[in-house]
C-alpha positions in Angstrom: 21.2 -14.0 35.5 20.1 -17.0 37.6 17.5 -15.0 39.4 18.8 -15.8 42.8 19.2 -19.6 42.4 20.7 -21.3 45.3 24.5 -22.1 44.9 25.0 -25.7 43.6 21.4 -26.2 42.4 20.6 -26.4 38.7 18.9 -23.2 37.6 15.8 -25.0 36.2 15.6 -27.2 39.3 15.7 -24.2 41.6 12.9 -22.7 39.7 10.8 -25.9 40.1 11.4 -25.9 43.7 10.3 -22.3 44.0 7.2 -23.6 42.2 6.6 -20.3 40.5 3.5 -19.6 42.7 4.9 -16.6 44.6 8.1 -15.9 42.9 9.3 -15.5 39.2 8.7 -13.2 36.4 5.1 -12.1 35.0 6.6 -11.7 31.6 9.7 -12.5 29.8 10.3 -11.2 26.3 13.5 -11.7 24.2 15.3 -12.7 21.1 17.7 -15.3 22.5 21.2 -15.4 20.7 21.5 -17.7 17.7 24.7 -19.7 18.7 25.3 -23.1 16.9 26.1 -26.1 19.0 29.6 -26.5 17.4 30.7 -23.4 19.3 29.2 -24.4 22.8 32.3 -26.4 23.7 32.5 -27.7 27.4 29.3 -25.6 28.2 27.4 -28.6 26.8 28.4 -30.8 29.9 26.5 -28.2 32.0 23.5 -28.2 29.8 23.4 -31.9 29.9 23.2 -32.0 33.6 20.9 -29.1 34.2 18.4 -28.8 31.3 15.5 -31.1 30.3 15.8 -29.8 26.7 19.4 -31.0 26.4 20.5 -32.5 23.1 24.0 -32.8 21.8 23.2 -30.9 18.7 20.8 -28.2 19.9 21.4 -24.6 19.5 21.8 -22.3 22.4 18.4 -20.8 22.1 16.7 -24.1 23.1 18.1 -23.6 26.8 17.1 -20.0 26.8 13.5 -21.2 26.2 13.5 -23.8 29.0 15.1 -21.0 31.3 12.5 -18.5 30.5 9.6 -20.9 31.2 11.1 -22.1 34.5 11.7 -18.5 35.6 8.0 -17.5 35.3 5.6 -17.3 38.2 2.3 -19.2 38.0 0.3 -17.6 35.3 3.4 -15.8 33.8 4.1 -15.6 30.1 7.2 -15.8 28.0 7.4 -14.8 24.4 10.5 -15.3 22.3 11.4 -14.9 18.5 13.8 -17.9 17.7 14.7 -20.0 14.8 11.8 -22.3 13.9 14.0 -25.3 13.2 13.3 -26.7 16.7 10.0 -27.9 15.4 11.3 -30.4 13.0 14.9 -31.1 13.6 15.9 -34.1 15.8 17.7 -31.9 18.3 14.3 -30.3 19.0 12.8 -33.4 20.3 13.6 -32.8 23.9 12.3 -29.1 23.6 9.1 -30.4 21.8 8.3 -32.7 24.7 9.2 -30.0 27.3 6.8 -27.5 25.7 4.0 -30.1 25.5 4.2 -30.3 29.2 3.4 -26.4 29.5 0.8 -24.2 28.1 1.9 -23.2 24.5 -0.5 -20.2 23.8 0.6 -19.4 20.3 3.2 -19.9 17.5 3.7 -17.6 14.6 5.9 -19.2 12.0 7.5 -16.9 9.2 9.1 -19.9 7.5 11.9 -18.6 5.3 10.7 -15.0 4.9 13.3 -12.4 5.4 12.1 -11.1 8.7 15.7 -9.7 9.5 17.2 -8.1 6.4 20.5 -9.5 5.2 20.2 -12.5 7.5 18.7 -15.8 7.0 17.1 -17.0 10.2 13.7 -18.8 9.6 12.2 -17.3 12.8 8.9 -18.0 14.6 7.4 -16.1 17.5 6.5 -18.3 20.4 4.3 -17.6 23.5 4.3 -20.0 26.4 2.5 -19.6 29.8 3.5 -21.2 33.2 0.2 -23.1 33.8 -1.3 -26.5 33.1 -0.7 -27.8 29.6 -3.3 -26.5 27.0 -5.2 -28.9 24.7 -4.6 -26.7 21.7 -2.9 -23.5 20.8 -3.3 -20.8 18.0 -0.8 -21.0 15.1 -0.2 -18.8 12.1 2.0 -19.5 9.1 2.9 -16.1 7.8 2.9 -16.1 3.9 3.9 -12.6 3.2 5.6 -9.6 5.0 3.2 -7.1 3.0 1.1 -6.2 6.0 1.0 -3.1 8.3 -0.1 -4.8 11.5 1.2 -8.3 12.5 -1.6 -8.5 15.2 -4.3 -8.1 12.6 -2.6 -10.5 10.1 -2.5 -13.1 12.9 -6.1 -12.5 14.0 -7.1 -13.1 10.3 -5.0 -16.2 9.6 -4.6 -18.1 12.8 -6.0 -21.5 13.4 -6.2 -24.0 16.2 -3.6 -26.7 16.5 -4.5 -29.8 18.6 -1.5 -30.6 20.7 -2.5 -34.4 21.0 -2.0 -34.6 17.1 1.6 -33.3 17.1 4.0 -36.0 16.1 6.9 -36.2 18.6 9.2 -36.8 15.6 8.5 -33.2 14.2 5.7 -30.7 14.3 4.0 -29.4 11.2 1.5 -26.8 12.8 -1.3 -28.3 10.8 -4.9 -27.2 11.1 -7.6 -29.7 11.9 -8.3 -30.8 8.3 -4.8 -31.0 7.3 -3.9 -33.0 10.6 -6.6 -35.5 9.8 -5.2 -36.0 6.3 -1.7 -36.4 7.4 -2.9 -39.0 10.1 -4.6 -40.9 7.3 -1.6 -40.7 5.0 0.8 -42.1 7.8 -1.7 -44.9 8.4 -1.7 -45.8 4.8 2.1 -45.9 4.3 5.5 -46.8 6.0 8.1 -44.2 6.7 10.5 -43.9 3.8 13.3 -44.7 6.1 11.9 -48.0 6.8 10.9 -48.6 3.3 14.4 -48.2 2.0 15.9 -49.8 5.0 17.8 -46.6 6.1 19.6 -46.5 2.6 19.6 -42.9 1.8 23.0 -41.5 1.1 24.6 -38.1 0.6 27.0 -37.4 -2.3 30.6 -37.1 -2.1 32.7 -34.7 -0.2 36.1 -34.3 -1.7 37.6 -31.6 0.6 39.0 -29.8 -2.6 37.0 -30.1 -5.6 39.6 -28.0 -7.5 41.9 -31.0 -7.3 39.4 -34.0 -7.7 36.8 -32.6 -10.2 38.0 -32.3 -13.6 36.6 -31.6 -17.0 36.6 -33.8 -20.1 40.0 -32.4 -21.6 41.7 -33.2 -18.4 40.2 -36.7 -18.1 41.3 -37.5 -21.7 44.7 -36.2 -21.0 45.1 -38.3 -17.9 43.9 -41.5 -19.6 46.2 -40.7 -22.6 49.2 -40.4 -20.2 48.3 -43.6 -18.3 45.1 -45.9 -19.4 44.9 -47.0 -15.8 43.6 -43.5 -15.0 40.2 -44.6 -16.3 39.6 -46.8 -13.3 39.5 -44.0 -10.9 37.9 -41.3 -13.2 34.0 -41.3 -12.8 31.3 -39.2 -14.3 30.3 -36.5 -11.7 27.0 -34.5 -11.3 26.3 -31.3 -9.5 23.0 -30.0 -8.1 22.4 -28.1 -11.2 22.3 -31.3 -13.2 19.4 -32.8 -11.3 16.0 -32.1 -13.0 12.8 -33.9 -12.4 12.6 -37.2 -14.4 15.3 -36.0 -16.8 18.3 -38.4 -17.0 21.5 -36.3 -16.7 24.7 -36.6 -18.6 27.8 -35.4 -16.9 30.3 -32.9 -18.3 32.5 -33.0 -15.2 34.4 -36.0 -13.8 35.7 -37.2 -10.4 38.9 -38.6 -9.5 37.6 -41.1 -7.1 40.6 -42.1 -4.8 38.7 -43.9 -2.2 40.3 -45.2 1.0 43.0 -47.9 0.4 44.0 -46.8 -3.1 47.6 -47.4 -4.1 48.2 -44.2 -5.6 51.6 -45.3 -7.0 49.8 -47.6 -9.5 48.1 -44.4 -11.1 51.2 -42.3 -12.0 49.3 -39.6 -14.0 46.7 -39.1 -11.3 49.4 -39.0 -8.6 51.2 -36.4 -10.7 47.9 -34.3 -11.1 47.1 -34.4 -7.4 50.7 -33.6 -6.4 50.1 -30.1 -7.7 47.6 -29.7 -4.9 49.4 -31.4 -2.2 49.8 -28.8 0.3 46.1 -28.0 0.2 45.3 -31.6 0.3 47.0 -32.6 3.5 44.9 -33.5 6.5 45.3 -31.3 9.5 47.3 -33.2 12.2 45.4 -33.5 15.5 48.3 -31.9 17.3 48.3 -28.8 15.1 47.2 -25.8 17.1 47.7 -22.9 14.8 45.2 -21.0 12.8 46.5 -20.9 9.3 46.3 -24.5 8.1 46.3 -24.5 4.3 45.2 -28.2 3.9 42.0 -30.1 4.7 40.3 -31.0 7.9 41.7 -33.7 10.2 40.9 -37.3 9.4 42.0 -40.8 8.8 42.8 -40.4 5.2 45.8 -40.0 3.1 46.5 -36.6 1.2 45.6 -38.1 -2.2 42.3 -39.7 -0.9 38.8 -38.3 -1.1 38.3 -36.6 2.4 35.3 -38.5 3.6 35.0 -42.3 3.6 32.4 -43.4 1.0 31.7 -47.1 2.1 28.6 -47.2 -0.2 30.5 -46.1 -3.2 29.5 -49.2 -5.2 25.8 -48.1 -5.2 26.8 -45.2 -7.6 27.4 -47.8 -10.2 24.0 -49.4 -9.8 20.2 -48.3 -10.6 19.3 -45.6 -8.2 17.2 -42.5 -7.5 19.1 -39.4 -7.3 17.7 -36.0 -6.0 18.5 -32.5 -4.8 18.9 -32.1 -1.1 17.6 -28.6 -1.3 14.4 -28.5 -3.5 11.9 -25.7 -4.6 9.9 -28.3 -6.6 10.2 -32.0 -6.9 13.6 -32.9 -8.2 14.0 -36.7 -8.3 15.4 -38.6 -11.2 16.0 -42.3 -11.9 19.4 -43.4 -13.4 20.3 -47.1 -14.4 23.9 -46.2 -15.4 27.1 -45.4 -13.3 27.0 -41.9 -11.9 28.5 -40.2 -9.1 27.6 -36.8 -7.5 28.6 -34.0 -5.1 27.1 -33.6 -1.8 24.3 -31.3 -3.1 22.8 -34.5 -4.4 21.6 -37.5 -2.5 20.9 -41.1 -3.5 18.4 -43.8 -2.8 19.8 -47.1 -4.2 17.5 -49.5 -6.0 15.5 -49.9 -9.2 12.3 -48.4 -7.7 10.1 -46.4 -10.4 7.2 -46.8 -8.1 8.9 -44.9 -5.5 10.1 -42.3 -7.9 6.5 -41.6 -9.0 5.5 -41.1 -5.4 8.3 -38.7 -4.7 7.7 -36.6 -7.8 3.9 -36.6 -7.5 2.0 -33.6 -6.2 1.2 -35.8 -3.0 4.8 -36.5 -2.6 5.5 -32.8 -2.7 2.8 -32.1 -0.1 4.4 -34.8 2.3 7.8 -33.2 1.8 6.4 -29.9 2.5 4.9 -31.2 5.7 7.8 -33.2 7.1 10.9 -31.3 5.8 12.2 -27.9 7.1 11.9 -24.9 5.1 14.9 -23.3 3.7 15.6 -20.5 1.0 12.0 -20.8 -0.7 12.0 -24.5 -0.7 12.9 -27.5 1.7 15.8 -29.4 3.0 15.5 -33.1 2.2 18.2 -34.6 4.5 17.6 -38.1 5.9 16.5 -36.9 9.2 13.3 -35.2 7.7 12.7 -37.2 4.5 12.7 -40.4 6.3 9.4 -39.7 8.0 7.2 -39.3 4.9 4.8 -42.3 4.4 5.3 -44.5 1.4 2.1 -46.6 0.4 3.4 -50.1 0.4 2.0 -52.7 -2.3 0.4 -56.0 -1.4 1.4 -57.9 -4.5 -1.0 -60.8 -3.5 -3.8 -58.2 -4.0 -4.7 -58.0 -7.7 -6.0 -54.3 -7.6 -2.8 -53.4 -5.6 -0.6 -55.2 -8.1 -2.4 -53.7 -11.0 -1.9 -50.1 -9.8 1.7 -50.7 -9.1 2.3 -51.9 -12.6 0.4 -48.9 -14.0 2.5 -46.5 -12.1 5.9 -47.9 -13.1 4.6 -48.1 -16.7 3.8 -44.5 -16.6 7.1 -43.5 -15.0 8.9 -45.6 -18.0 6.7 -43.5 -20.4 7.8 -40.3 -18.6 11.4 -41.2 -18.6 11.3 -41.9 -22.4 9.2 -38.6 -23.2 11.8 -36.6 -21.3 14.6 -38.3 -23.3 12.6 -37.5 -26.6 12.1 -33.9 -25.7 15.8 -33.4 -24.9 16.7 -34.7 -28.4 13.9 -32.8 -30.2 15.0 -30.6 -33.0 11.9 -28.2 -33.7 9.9 -26.1 -31.2 6.7 -27.8 -32.3 8.0 -31.2 -31.6 9.1 -30.0 -28.1 5.8 -28.5 -27.4 4.1 -31.8 -28.4 6.2 -33.8 -26.0 5.7 -31.2 -23.3 2.0 -31.7 -23.6 2.4 -35.6 -23.5 4.6 -35.2 -20.3 2.0 -32.9 -18.7 -0.8 -35.5 -19.4 1.3 -38.3 -18.2 2.1 -36.4 -14.9 -1.6 -36.0 -14.3 -2.1 -39.7 -14.6 0.6 -40.4 -12.3 -0.9 -37.9 -9.8 -4.3 -39.6 -10.1 -2.9 -43.0 -9.5 -1.0 -41.9 -6.4 -4.0 -40.4 -5.0 -5.9 -43.6 -5.4 -3.1 -45.6 -3.9 -3.6 -43.5 -0.7 -7.4 -43.6 -1.1 -7.8 -39.8 -1.1 -11.2 -38.3 -1.4 -12.1 -35.2 -3.6 -12.1 -33.0 -0.5 -8.6 -34.4 0.5 -7.2 -34.0 -2.9 -8.2 -30.3 -2.8 -6.2 -29.9 0.4 -3.2 -31.4 -1.3 -3.4 -29.3 -4.4 -4.0 -26.3 -2.4 -1.1 -26.7 -0.1 1.4 -28.5 -2.4 
């Protein structure tokens, strides 16, 4: 309930007018509902007008947090268990700013541990008091659920987080040593989003893979029926095909009917797609039923790929491809045409130096500190990955130029070794090549550490946490 808020006055504003000195709650405890923003509908307009934490993509629990804080009396405390994504997601920025204006006492983050059986929630417990902002708060990153007393676990593992060191772009809950290291790394580099000029693209969403993704036999048949079919049939990767430094070869193919294709010029492909037409039709905007059999609404023809892919030409050029959900570094360089589904993302360009950083131990450490946790790994969408600092090279500086050359040479060696290992015929040969790969990996890691000017103690932090 609104706690007696005056009619016509926004709830949060009413609480501010009350001041919290003589009215409000001493304690608020809860587990707010987890309701995705897509289902909030017209309620968003209300939140936009009445809540400081409003963001168009924010889940409902963000407003529950603000409401609880504003309903406290002076000295009152609220504690919620909520999803932890607010700490790094863009939609959490207003909430992060709001909380920094109050007294955060403690955050206990469970990462991706299965706190609620059968439900994937990524929870954290936050405790906030209604008083002047604190300079620091206690944080605990829970690594296991194998304990009998959460209070005892937190007392043993908590550490102080300096609020002034929290980046408004996203919080990592780093301890003092880690925060100093992250500050140093950011000062040494340029955010990846700037480094690549915003060019990080997701793979292709067809809307119906059953129709557009085909095997080699179907490809051969379509080309035999009409040689022009080859113009639209592209090698196509899935997430399982992406492995660190290993150049993939597709066993699936994509019928890439991009926007503007004249399907009548490709008779065999048109015939193939006609078998799926009912399921390929875009839903009309006027349709109000609940049993539409086709694809989502959109400005596309029934035979076209569902989402516009304006950057499609980049798939035919040199690029780095990577898994968007990673449990370990999974970046690969390809200098030949290759398309991929939306489990795979792409950074256009011939940049083996960048590939080395992303696949290094330090690269994984940076990913773990900037990207949100998900299912024993991390989600590397643009929103998160764009923040990691990439050490830029001053090519007029001889030592810098030399290191860059060494890194790219080692990456070329690494790519060649993986190709040889894939073609190896005997276990002994594979073992020998695996040892060479591991040795080259260590050399790349060493050079990346040197590029960022890390001390032995800082390297220890990276290798402990990566």
